[in-house]
Structures are given as C-alpha cells and as structure tokens.
Gaussian input, Z-matrix of N, CA and C with variables (Angstrom, degrees):
# hf/3-21g

backbone

0 1
 N
 C     1     B1
 C     2     B2     1     A1
 N     3     B3     2     A2     1     D1
 C     4     B4     3     A3     2     D2
 C     5     B5     4     A4     3     D3
 N     6     B6     5     A5     4     D4
 C     7     B7     6     A6     5     D5
 C     8     B8     7     A7     6     D6
 N     9     B9     8     A8     7     D7
 C    10    B10     9     A9     8     D8
 C    11    B11    10    A10     9     D9
 N    12    B12    11    A11    10    D10
 C    13    B13    12    A12    11    D11
 C    14    B14    13    A13    12    D12
 N    15    B15    14    A14    13    D13
 C    16    B16    15    A15    14    D14
 C    17    B17    16    A16    15    D15
 N    18    B18    17    A17    16    D16
 C    19    B19    18    A18    17    D17
 C    20    B20    19    A19    18    D18
 N    21    B21    20    A20    19    D19
 C    22    B22    21    A21    20    D20
 C    23    B23    22    A22    21    D21
 N    24    B24    23    A23    22    D22
 C    25    B25    24    A24    23    D23
 C    26    B26    25    A25    24    D24
 N    27    B27    26    A26    25    D25
 C    28    B28    27    A27    26    D26
 C    29    B29    28    A28    27    D27
 N    30    B30    29    A29    28    D28
 C    31    B31    30    A30    29    D29
 C    32    B32    31    A31    30    D30
 N    33    B33    32    A32    31    D31
 C    34    B34    33    A33    32    D32
 C    35    B35    34    A34    33    D33
 N    36    B36    35    A35    34    D34
 C    37    B37    36    A36    35    D35
 C    38    B38    37    A37    36    D36
 N    39    B39    38    A38    37    D37
 C    40    B40    39    A39    38    D38
 C    41    B41    40    A40    39    D39
 N    42    B42    41    A41    40    D40
 C    43    B43    42    A42    41    D41
 C    44    B44    43    A43    42    D42
 N    45    B45    44    A44    43    D43
 C    46    B46    45    A45    44    D44
 C    47    B47    46    A46    45    D45
 N    48    B48    47    A47    46    D46
 C    49    B49    48    A48    47    D47
 C    50    B50    49    A49    48    D48
 N    51    B51    50    A50    49    D49
 C    52    B52    51    A51    50    D50
 C    53    B53    52    A52    51    D51
 N    54    B54    53    A53    52    D52
 C    55    B55    54    A54    53    D53
 C    56    B56    55    A55    54    D54
 N    57    B57    56    A56    55    D55
 C    58    B58    57    A57    56    D56
 C    59    B59    58    A58    57    D57
 N    60    B60    59    A59    58    D58
 C    61    B61    60    A60    59    D59
 C    62    B62    61    A61    60    D60
 N    63    B63    62    A62    61    D61
 C    64    B64    63    A63    62    D62
 C    65    B65    64    A64    63    D63
 N    66    B66    65    A65    64    D64
 C    67    B67    66    A66    65    D65
 C    68    B68    67    A67    66    D66
 N    69    B69    68    A68    67    D67
 C    70    B70    69    A69    68    D68
 C    71    B71    70    A70    69    D69
 N    72    B72    71    A71    70    D70
 C    73    B73    72    A72    71    D71
 C    74    B74    73    A73    72    D72
 N    75    B75    74    A74    73    D73
 C    76    B76    75    A75    74    D74
 C    77    B77    76    A76    75    D75
 N    78    B78    77    A77    76    D76
 C    79    B79    78    A78    77    D77
 C    80    B80    79    A79    78    D78
 N    81    B81    80    A80    79    D79
 C    82    B82    81    A81    80    D80
 C    83    B83    82    A82    81    D81
 N    84    B84    83    A83    82    D82
 C    85    B85    84    A84    83    D83
 C    86    B86    85    A85    84    D84
 N    87    B87    86    A86    85    D85
 C    88    B88    87    A87    86    D86
 C    89    B89    88    A88    87    D87
 N    90    B90    89    A89    88    D88
 C    91    B91    90    A90    89    D89
 C    92    B92    91    A91    90    D90
 N    93    B93    92    A92    91    D91
 C    94    B94    93    A93    92    D92
 C    95    B95    94    A94    93    D93
 N    96    B96    95    A95    94    D94
 C    97    B97    96    A96    95    D95
 C    98    B98    97    A97    96    D96
 N    99    B99    98    A98    97    D97
 C   100   B100    99    A99    98    D98
 C   101   B101   100   A100    99    D99
 N   102   B102   101   A101   100   D100
 C   103   B103   102   A102   101   D101
 C   104   B104   103   A103   102   D102
 N   105   B105   104   A104   103   D103
 C   106   B106   105   A105   104   D104
 C   107   B107   106   A106   105   D105
 N   108   B108   107   A107   106   D106
 C   109   B109   108   A108   107   D107
 C   110   B110   109   A109   108   D108
 N   111   B111   110   A110   109   D109
 C   112   B112   111   A111   110   D110
 C   113   B113   112   A112   111   D111
 N   114   B114   113   A113   112   D112
 C   115   B115   114   A114   113   D113
 C   116   B116   115   A115   114   D114
 N   117   B117   116   A116   115   D115
 C   118   B118   117   A117   116   D116
 C   119   B119   118   A118   117   D117
 N   120   B120   119   A119   118   D118
 C   121   B121   120   A120   119   D119
 C   122   B122   121   A121   120   D120
 N   123   B123   122   A122   121   D121
 C   124   B124   123   A123   122   D122
 C   125   B125   124   A124   123   D123
 N   126   B126   125   A125   124   D124
 C   127   B127   126   A126   125   D125
 C   128   B128   127   A127   126   D126
 N   129   B129   128   A128   127   D127
 C   130   B130   129   A129   128   D128
 C   131   B131   130   A130   129   D129
 N   132   B132   131   A131   130   D130
 C   133   B133   132   A132   131   D131
 C   134   B134   133   A133   132   D132
 N   135   B135   134   A134   133   D133
 C   136   B136   135   A135   134   D134
 C   137   B137   136   A136   135   D135
 N   138   B138   137   A137   136   D136
 C   139   B139   138   A138   137   D137
 C   140   B140   139   A139   138   D138
 N   141   B141   140   A140   139   D139
 C   142   B142   141   A141   140   D140
 C   143   B143   142   A142   141   D141
 N   144   B144   143   A143   142   D142
 C   145   B145   144   A144   143   D143
 C   146   B146   145   A145   144   D144
 N   147   B147   146   A146   145   D145
 C   148   B148   147   A147   146   D146
 C   149   B149   148   A148   147   D147
 N   150   B150   149   A149   148   D148
 C   151   B151   150   A150   149   D149
 C   152   B152   151   A151   150   D150
 N   153   B153   152   A152   151   D151
 C   154   B154   153   A153   152   D152
 C   155   B155   154   A154   153   D153
 N   156   B156   155   A155   154   D154
 C   157   B157   156   A156   155   D155
 C   158   B158   157   A157   156   D156
 N   159   B159   158   A158   157   D157
 C   160   B160   159   A159   158   D158
 C   161   B161   160   A160   159   D159
 N   162   B162   161   A161   160   D160
 C   163   B163   162   A162   161   D161
 C   164   B164   163   A163   162   D162
 N   165   B165   164   A164   163   D163
 C   166   B166   165   A165   164   D164
 C   167   B167   166   A166   165   D165
 N   168   B168   167   A167   166   D166
 C   169   B169   168   A168   167   D167
 C   170   B170   169   A169   168   D168
 N   171   B171   170   A170   169   D169
 C   172   B172   171   A171   170   D170
 C   173   B173   172   A172   171   D171
 N   174   B174   173   A173   172   D172
 C   175   B175   174   A174   173   D173
 C   176   B176   175   A175   174   D174
 N   177   B177   176   A176   175   D175
 C   178   B178   177   A177   176   D176
 C   179   B179   178   A178   177   D177
 N   180   B180   179   A179   178   D178
 C   181   B181   180   A180   179   D179
 C   182   B182   181   A181   180   D180
 N   183   B183   182   A182   181   D181
 C   184   B184   183   A183   182   D182
 C   185   B185   184   A184   183   D183
 N   186   B186   185   A185   184   D184
 C   187   B187   186   A186   185   D185
 C   188   B188   187   A187   186   D186
 N   189   B189   188   A188   187   D187
 C   190   B190   189   A189   188   D188
 C   191   B191   190   A190   189   D189
 N   192   B192   191   A191   190   D190
 C   193   B193   192   A192   191   D191
 C   194   B194   193   A193   192   D192
 N   195   B195   194   A194   193   D193
 C   196   B196   195   A195   194   D194
 C   197   B197   196   A196   195   D195
 N   198   B198   197   A197   196   D196
 C   199   B199   198   A198   197   D197
 C   200   B200   199   A199   198   D198
 N   201   B201   200   A200   199   D199
 C   202   B202   201   A201   200   D200
 C   203   B203   202   A202   201   D201
 N   204   B204   203   A203   202   D202
 C   205   B205   204   A204   203   D203
 C   206   B206   205   A205   204   D204
 N   207   B207   206   A206   205   D205
 C   208   B208   207   A207   206   D206
 C   209   B209   208   A208   207   D207
 N   210   B210   209   A209   208   D208
 C   211   B211   210   A210   209   D209
 C   212   B212   211   A211   210   D210
 N   213   B213   212   A212   211   D211
 C   214   B214   213   A213   212   D212
 C   215   B215   214   A214   213   D213
 N   216   B216   215   A215   214   D214
 C   217   B217   216   A216   215   D215
 C   218   B218   217   A217   216   D216
 N   219   B219   218   A218   217   D217
 C   220   B220   219   A219   218   D218
 C   221   B221   220   A220   219   D219
 N   222   B222   221   A221   220   D220
 C   223   B223   222   A222   221   D221
 C   224   B224   223   A223   222   D222

   B1=1.4507
   B2=1.5383
   B3=1.3252
   B4=1.4441
   B5=1.5471
   B6=1.2992
   B7=1.4455
   B8=1.5185
   B9=1.3273
   B10=1.4615
   B11=1.4931
   B12=1.3380
   B13=1.4365
   B14=1.5310
   B15=1.3063
   B16=1.4793
   B17=1.5028
   B18=1.3433
   B19=1.4352
   B20=1.4968
   B21=1.3391
   B22=1.4476
   B23=1.5096
   B24=1.3412
   B25=1.4476
   B26=1.5347
   B27=1.3682
   B28=1.4647
   B29=1.5035
   B30=1.3099
   B31=1.4792
   B32=1.5342
   B33=1.3345
   B34=1.4595
   B35=1.5154
   B36=1.3595
   B37=1.4687
   B38=1.5166
   B39=1.3344
   B40=1.4470
   B41=1.5169
   B42=1.3024
   B43=1.4647
   B44=1.5456
   B45=1.2912
   B46=1.4455
   B47=1.5646
   B48=1.3166
   B49=1.4299
   B50=1.5452
   B51=1.3541
   B52=1.4593
   B53=1.5423
   B54=1.3482
   B55=1.4789
   B56=1.5446
   B57=1.2727
   B58=1.4471
   B59=1.5223
   B60=1.3004
   B61=1.4751
   B62=1.5509
   B63=1.3255
   B64=1.4784
   B65=1.5073
   B66=1.3057
   B67=1.5012
   B68=1.5176
   B69=1.3290
   B70=1.4408
   B71=1.5386
   B72=1.3343
   B73=1.4439
   B74=1.4611
   B75=1.2769
   B76=1.4580
   B77=1.5345
   B78=1.3345
   B79=1.4567
   B80=1.5140
   B81=1.3146
   B82=1.4850
   B83=1.5529
   B84=1.2887
   B85=1.4740
   B86=1.5269
   B87=1.2884
   B88=1.4799
   B89=1.4940
   B90=1.3536
   B91=1.4403
   B92=1.5140
   B93=1.3445
   B94=1.5064
   B95=1.5097
   B96=1.3299
   B97=1.4454
   B98=1.5196
   B99=1.3256
   B100=1.4741
   B101=1.5256
   B102=1.2648
   B103=1.4913
   B104=1.5132
   B105=1.2824
   B106=1.4742
   B107=1.4715
   B108=1.3678
   B109=1.4406
   B110=1.5153
   B111=1.3202
   B112=1.4797
   B113=1.5185
   B114=1.2936
   B115=1.4670
   B116=1.5379
   B117=1.2830
   B118=1.4842
   B119=1.5001
   B120=1.3033
   B121=1.4978
   B122=1.5372
   B123=1.3055
   B124=1.4556
   B125=1.5381
   B126=1.3223
   B127=1.4719
   B128=1.4789
   B129=1.3498
   B130=1.4538
   B131=1.5292
   B132=1.3313
   B133=1.4480
   B134=1.4998
   B135=1.3602
   B136=1.4595
   B137=1.5519
   B138=1.3350
   B139=1.4584
   B140=1.5218
   B141=1.2752
   B142=1.4751
   B143=1.5340
   B144=1.3063
   B145=1.4447
   B146=1.4794
   B147=1.3391
   B148=1.4816
   B149=1.5122
   B150=1.3135
   B151=1.4487
   B152=1.5364
   B153=1.3278
   B154=1.4391
   B155=1.5713
   B156=1.3157
   B157=1.4683
   B158=1.4917
   B159=1.3716
   B160=1.4935
   B161=1.5241
   B162=1.3232
   B163=1.4555
   B164=1.5104
   B165=1.3275
   B166=1.4714
   B167=1.5251
   B168=1.3403
   B169=1.4723
   B170=1.5434
   B171=1.2944
   B172=1.4771
   B173=1.5130
   B174=1.3352
   B175=1.4345
   B176=1.5419
   B177=1.3412
   B178=1.4477
   B179=1.5322
   B180=1.3468
   B181=1.4625
   B182=1.5663
   B183=1.3535
   B184=1.4718
   B185=1.4837
   B186=1.3244
   B187=1.4926
   B188=1.5339
   B189=1.3458
   B190=1.4667
   B191=1.5545
   B192=1.2823
   B193=1.4566
   B194=1.5472
   B195=1.3119
   B196=1.5210
   B197=1.5020
   B198=1.3458
   B199=1.4391
   B200=1.4921
   B201=1.3677
   B202=1.4265
   B203=1.5146
   B204=1.3357
   B205=1.4656
   B206=1.5152
   B207=1.3457
   B208=1.4607
   B209=1.4751
   B210=1.3001
   B211=1.4791
   B212=1.5469
   B213=1.3320
   B214=1.4408
   B215=1.5016
   B216=1.3344
   B217=1.4959
   B218=1.5157
   B219=1.3502
   B220=1.4782
   B221=1.5023
   B222=1.3071
   B223=1.4479
   B224=1.4627
   A1=107.07
   A2=114.98
   A3=119.00
   A4=109.29
   A5=115.70
   A6=121.19
   A7=112.42
   A8=116.00
   A9=119.81
   A10=112.72
   A11=116.53
   A12=120.79
   A13=111.44
   A14=115.80
   A15=120.05
   A16=110.42
   A17=118.52
   A18=120.14
   A19=110.61
   A20=121.44
   A21=123.37
   A22=112.57
   A23=118.42
   A24=120.71
   A25=108.66
   A26=115.67
   A27=118.65
   A28=112.35
   A29=115.62
   A30=121.13
   A31=111.04
   A32=117.31
   A33=119.38
   A34=112.90
   A35=116.30
   A36=121.19
   A37=109.88
   A38=116.92
   A39=120.62
   A40=110.64
   A41=116.53
   A42=120.88
   A43=111.87
   A44=117.19
   A45=120.49
   A46=108.95
   A47=116.88
   A48=120.75
   A49=111.48
   A50=114.40
   A51=118.98
   A52=111.39
   A53=115.54
   A54=120.05
   A55=109.46
   A56=119.04
   A57=121.40
   A58=111.25
   A59=118.44
   A60=122.08
   A61=109.85
   A62=116.88
   A63=118.13
   A64=111.93
   A65=118.05
   A66=119.96
   A67=109.76
   A68=118.16
   A69=120.18
   A70=114.22
   A71=117.62
   A72=119.88
   A73=111.84
   A74=117.60
   A75=127.03
   A76=113.04
   A77=115.43
   A78=120.80
   A79=115.87
   A80=117.76
   A81=118.97
   A82=108.81
   A83=113.34
   A84=119.99
   A85=111.84
   A86=115.57
   A87=121.11
   A88=108.16
   A89=117.30
   A90=118.97
   A91=113.65
   A92=117.51
   A93=121.50
   A94=111.62
   A95=117.59
   A96=120.12
   A97=113.12
   A98=114.25
   A99=120.64
   A100=106.67
   A101=115.88
   A102=120.15
   A103=112.86
   A104=121.07
   A105=121.77
   A106=114.50
   A107=118.46
   A108=121.57
   A109=111.94
   A110=114.62
   A111=120.10
   A112=109.85
   A113=113.98
   A114=121.12
   A115=110.19
   A116=118.19
   A117=121.27
   A118=108.86
   A119=118.89
   A120=123.18
   A121=109.64
   A122=115.60
   A123=120.79
   A124=110.43
   A125=116.35
   A126=120.91
   A127=112.01
   A128=116.82
   A129=123.51
   A130=110.64
   A131=116.90
   A132=121.53
   A133=110.68
   A134=115.86
   A135=121.25
   A136=111.41
   A137=116.46
   A138=120.15
   A139=112.18
   A140=116.19
   A141=119.51
   A142=111.79
   A143=117.60
   A144=121.87
   A145=114.43
   A146=117.58
   A147=121.64
   A148=112.43
   A149=118.53
   A150=124.13
   A151=110.74
   A152=120.10
   A153=120.08
   A154=112.02
   A155=117.44
   A156=119.66
   A157=111.82
   A158=115.38
   A159=119.62
   A160=110.29
   A161=117.60
   A162=120.58
   A163=112.31
   A164=116.51
   A165=120.43
   A166=109.90
   A167=115.89
   A168=118.51
   A169=111.76
   A170=117.06
   A171=122.54
   A172=111.51
   A173=116.83
   A174=121.47
   A175=112.16
   A176=117.58
   A177=122.06
   A178=111.66
   A179=113.41
   A180=120.00
   A181=112.82
   A182=115.11
   A183=117.53
   A184=115.38
   A185=119.54
   A186=120.20
   A187=107.03
   A188=116.45
   A189=119.08
   A190=108.91
   A191=113.93
   A192=119.34
   A193=108.14
   A194=114.23
   A195=120.36
   A196=106.27
   A197=117.27
   A198=121.16
   A199=115.51
   A200=117.70
   A201=120.59
   A202=111.77
   A203=118.11
   A204=121.32
   A205=111.66
   A206=119.33
   A207=121.28
   A208=111.44
   A209=116.05
   A210=122.41
   A211=108.73
   A212=115.16
   A213=120.96
   A214=116.08
   A215=115.97
   A216=120.16
   A217=108.34
   A218=115.75
   A219=118.62
   A220=111.28
   A221=117.32
   A222=121.31
   A223=113.32
   D1=138.13
   D2=-179.97
   D3=-92.40
   D4=170.61
   D5=177.54
   D6=-59.53
   D7=-36.20
   D8=176.27
   D9=-64.33
   D10=-43.20
   D11=178.76
   D12=-62.16
   D13=-39.53
   D14=-177.24
   D15=-66.26
   D16=-33.44
   D17=-175.18
   D18=-75.98
   D19=-5.76
   D20=178.21
   D21=-94.96
   D22=8.20
   D23=-179.40
   D24=-76.22
   D25=147.21
   D26=-177.64
   D27=-54.14
   D28=-43.74
   D29=-177.74
   D30=-61.06
   D31=-36.99
   D32=179.24
   D33=-71.53
   D34=-39.53
   D35=175.49
   D36=-62.67
   D37=-44.07
   D38=-179.58
   D39=-61.33
   D40=-47.24
   D41=-179.60
   D42=-63.80
   D43=-39.30
   D44=178.93
   D45=-66.45
   D46=-42.16
   D47=178.76
   D48=-63.60
   D49=-43.44
   D50=179.06
   D51=-61.13
   D52=-45.03
   D53=179.23
   D54=-63.36
   D55=-41.36
   D56=-179.88
   D57=-62.56
   D58=-48.39
   D59=-179.67
   D60=-62.88
   D61=-41.94
   D62=176.44
   D63=-64.91
   D64=-34.39
   D65=179.95
   D66=-65.61
   D67=-30.10
   D68=-177.63
   D69=-89.76
   D70=2.68
   D71=176.28
   D72=-55.29
   D73=148.93
   D74=173.77
   D75=54.96
   D76=35.28
   D77=174.95
   D78=79.84
   D79=6.43
   D80=-179.66
   D81=-72.23
   D82=170.94
   D83=-178.32
   D84=-128.24
   D85=174.92
   D86=175.64
   D87=-130.70
   D88=-179.55
   D89=-178.11
   D90=-73.80
   D91=-9.39
   D92=174.78
   D93=-83.79
   D94=-18.59
   D95=-175.51
   D96=-64.82
   D97=140.55
   D98=174.87
   D99=-129.12
   D100=175.57
   D101=-177.16
   D102=-58.80
   D103=-28.71
   D104=-178.29
   D105=-100.83
   D106=15.93
   D107=176.18
   D108=126.25
   D109=-168.73
   D110=-178.32
   D111=-137.54
   D112=110.57
   D113=178.49
   D114=-62.54
   D115=-34.27
   D116=-178.30
   D117=-68.34
   D118=-36.39
   D119=178.62
   D120=-68.82
   D121=-41.41
   D122=177.36
   D123=-61.17
   D124=-46.47
   D125=176.50
   D126=-58.65
   D127=-43.05
   D128=-175.91
   D129=-61.76
   D130=-44.33
   D131=178.64
   D132=-61.18
   D133=-46.90
   D134=179.10
   D135=-62.17
   D136=-40.69
   D137=178.94
   D138=-65.05
   D139=-46.13
   D140=179.09
   D141=-64.21
   D142=-32.03
   D143=177.78
   D144=-64.89
   D145=-14.33
   D146=179.39
   D147=-85.95
   D148=-6.26
   D149=-172.14
   D150=-123.72
   D151=135.66
   D152=177.91
   D153=-55.86
   D154=-43.43
   D155=-179.91
   D156=-66.49
   D157=-33.62
   D158=178.65
   D159=-70.51
   D160=-39.29
   D161=175.23
   D162=-62.86
   D163=-38.21
   D164=176.64
   D165=-62.54
   D166=-46.34
   D167=179.15
   D168=-61.12
   D169=-44.94
   D170=178.92
   D171=-57.85
   D172=-43.95
   D173=177.06
   D174=-64.20
   D175=-37.70
   D176=177.48
   D177=-64.12
   D178=-32.46
   D179=-178.69
   D180=-86.30
   D181=-1.26
   D182=176.85
   D183=96.55
   D184=8.23
   D185=179.58
   D186=-82.36
   D187=138.28
   D188=176.65
   D189=-74.64
   D190=117.50
   D191=-177.26
   D192=-116.20
   D193=128.27
   D194=178.53
   D195=-97.70
   D196=104.34
   D197=-179.58
   D198=-76.55
   D199=-6.29
   D200=178.78
   D201=-70.42
   D202=-13.52
   D203=179.31
   D204=-93.80
   D205=3.85
   D206=175.95
   D207=-64.11
   D208=146.79
   D209=178.72
   D210=-52.66
   D211=132.23
   D212=178.35
   D213=84.26
   D214=-3.15
   D215=178.99
   D216=-101.71
   D217=143.58
   D218=176.79
   D219=-66.21
   D220=149.49
   D221=178.15
   D222=-93.87

C-alpha cells in the first residue's frame, strides 16, 4: 500500500476532518482559508456529518446537526 492509498482510509479522513474543524474553532483559520471562505472546512463538516462520532463532535462545538438524516432513520 502506498502513502496515497493509506490516506484514503475512513479513519484518516475522519481524523483530518476532525483536526480541520478543531483548527477553525473560535474564528481561527488554516492555510486553506481564503477571503471567501475555506473549502477544506466545508469538506470537514460534511465528512464529520457522515459519522456518529463526527456528528457528536459537531454538536459539542455548536453546529446544528439534524439527526433525522442519519442512516436508518426516517426523514
């Protein structure tokens, strides 16, 4: 497995998303940020929303999370 293959593991994407969201806490920025926003931060929120643990973290950080869209839940 190459380094590129390893970075596509679910756990790696989750960890990257978690780190990105935490980096942006309290209005801070990252090196991906530009004047009109941060695509990396947007991706991170979407990625965390796909995982129960990620949704829990987002709720703890004050993001409005709609749990009715979780897999297996009625819409």
